[in-house]
C-alpha positions in Angstrom: 30.9 112.6 94.4 34.4 111.7 93.5 33.2 109.3 90.8 31.9 112.4 88.8 35.3 114.1 88.9 37.8 113.5 86.1 41.1 115.2 85.4 39.6 117.6 82.8 37.0 118.9 85.3 39.6 119.3 88.1 42.0 121.1 85.7 39.2 123.4 84.5 38.3 124.4 88.1 41.8 124.6 89.5 43.4 127.9 90.3 47.1 127.7 89.3 49.6 130.3 90.4 52.0 130.7 87.5 54.7 132.6 89.5 55.6 133.0 93.0 56.6 136.5 94.2 60.0 137.7 93.0 61.2 138.9 96.4 62.3 136.5 99.1 59.5 136.1 101.6 58.9 133.9 104.6 56.7 130.9 103.9 53.8 132.2 106.0 53.8 135.5 104.1 52.5 133.7 101.1 49.3 132.7 102.9 48.8 135.4 105.5 48.1 138.9 104.4 48.8 141.5 107.1 45.6 142.9 108.6 44.9 146.3 110.1 47.1 147.6 112.9 45.9 147.9 116.5 45.5 151.6 116.1 43.3 151.2 113.1 41.2 148.5 114.8 40.6 150.8 117.8 39.7 153.7 115.6 37.2 151.7 113.6 33.6 152.3 114.7 31.7 149.3 115.9 29.2 149.6 113.1 31.9 149.0 110.5 33.3 146.0 112.4 32.7 142.6 111.0 30.0 140.5 112.7 31.0 137.5 114.7 29.5 134.6 112.7 28.7 131.6 114.8 29.1 128.3 113.2 26.8 125.6 114.5 28.3 122.2 114.1 26.5 118.9 114.7 28.9 116.8 116.7 26.4 114.0 117.6 27.2 111.9 114.5 23.5 110.9 114.7 24.4 107.4 115.9 22.3 106.0 118.8 23.7 106.3 122.3 23.0 102.6 122.8 25.7 101.8 120.2 28.2 104.0 121.9 27.3 102.4 125.2 27.8 98.9 123.7 31.1 99.9 122.3 32.3 101.1 125.7 31.0 98.0 127.3 32.9 95.8 124.8 36.1 97.7 125.2 35.8 97.5 129.0 35.0 93.8 128.6 38.2 93.3 126.7 40.1 94.9 129.6 38.2 92.8 132.1 38.7 89.5 130.2 42.5 90.1 129.9 42.7 91.5 133.4 41.0 88.5 135.0 42.3 85.8 132.7 46.0 86.9 133.0 45.6 88.2 136.6 48.9 89.1 138.1 49.5 92.0 140.5 51.7 93.7 137.9 48.8 94.0 135.5 46.4 95.7 137.9 47.6 99.2 137.5 48.0 99.1 133.6 44.5 97.6 133.3 43.0 100.3 135.6 44.7 103.0 133.5 43.4 101.5 130.3 39.9 101.4 131.7 40.1 105.1 132.8 41.3 106.1 129.3 38.5 104.2 127.6 35.9 105.9 129.9 37.5 109.3 129.4 37.8 109.0 125.6 34.1 108.2 125.3 33.0 110.4 128.2 34.6 113.6 127.0 32.6 113.7 123.7 29.4 112.8 125.6 29.9 115.7 127.9 30.7 118.0 125.0 27.4 116.9 123.3 25.4 117.6 126.5 27.0 120.9 127.1 25.0 122.5 124.3 28.1 124.0 122.6 27.1 122.3 119.3 24.1 122.9 117.1 20.9 123.3 119.1 19.1 120.8 116.9 21.9 118.2 117.2 20.5 115.0 118.6 21.5 111.4 118.2 19.0 109.1 116.5 17.2 106.4 118.4 18.0 102.8 117.4 14.5 102.5 115.8 15.0 105.7 113.8 18.4 104.5 112.6 17.0 101.2 111.5 14.1 102.9 109.6 15.9 105.8 108.0 19.5 104.7 107.8 22.3 107.3 108.0 23.8 109.5 105.4 27.6 108.9 105.0 30.2 110.4 102.7 29.5 107.7 100.1 25.7 107.8 100.3 22.8 106.5 102.4 23.7 103.5 104.5 21.0 101.2 105.9 20.7 101.2 109.7 21.6 97.5 110.1 24.8 98.0 108.0 25.8 101.1 110.0 25.3 99.2 113.3 27.4 96.3 111.9 30.1 98.7 110.7 30.3 100.4 114.1 30.2 97.2 116.2 32.5 94.9 114.2 35.8 96.2 115.7 34.8 96.1 119.3 33.4 92.6 118.9 36.5 91.4 117.1 38.7 92.9 119.9 36.7 90.9 122.5 37.1 87.7 120.4 40.8 88.5 120.2 41.0 88.7 124.0 39.3 85.3 124.4 41.7 83.9 121.8 44.7 85.2 123.7 43.4 83.5 126.9 42.9 80.2 125.0 46.4 80.4 123.6 47.8 81.3 127.1 45.9 78.3 128.6 47.2 75.9 126.0 50.8 77.1 126.4 50.6 77.0 130.2 49.1 73.4 130.2 
């Protein structure tokens, strides 16, 4: 989308405010217009009131649950590798806290998705559907294999980094 925009198109579509208000106003007054008073709101019949428009948002990101599970497993593997490889009593509590944070940071969105607060049709793709159909991103359609590689590369590199740290620690200690 951004490739099609040039400075002439942006300038043509832009709304430019030539002058600010002459009187001195608070910064928020430039953006917020005062609404109706409480008395006016109570006196307005319900028929004239604005409807409450619900916005359904898909928060599933359409990625397969198996990829999220693998990501959590690799992050917890990182904690386990360093916790066992550099095992000291002082590291037990920080490693446990890290593990709790990892589970919480992935568990909270999973619970949010299951709560039904998002779009009713929101559902993560299966691994097979992802591989067949791919996934639409901001820059266009991405093949399923490429999306899986993009999603898993950081967790895999973090586990490799943990193993590298253990190798370096073993060489230095020897």
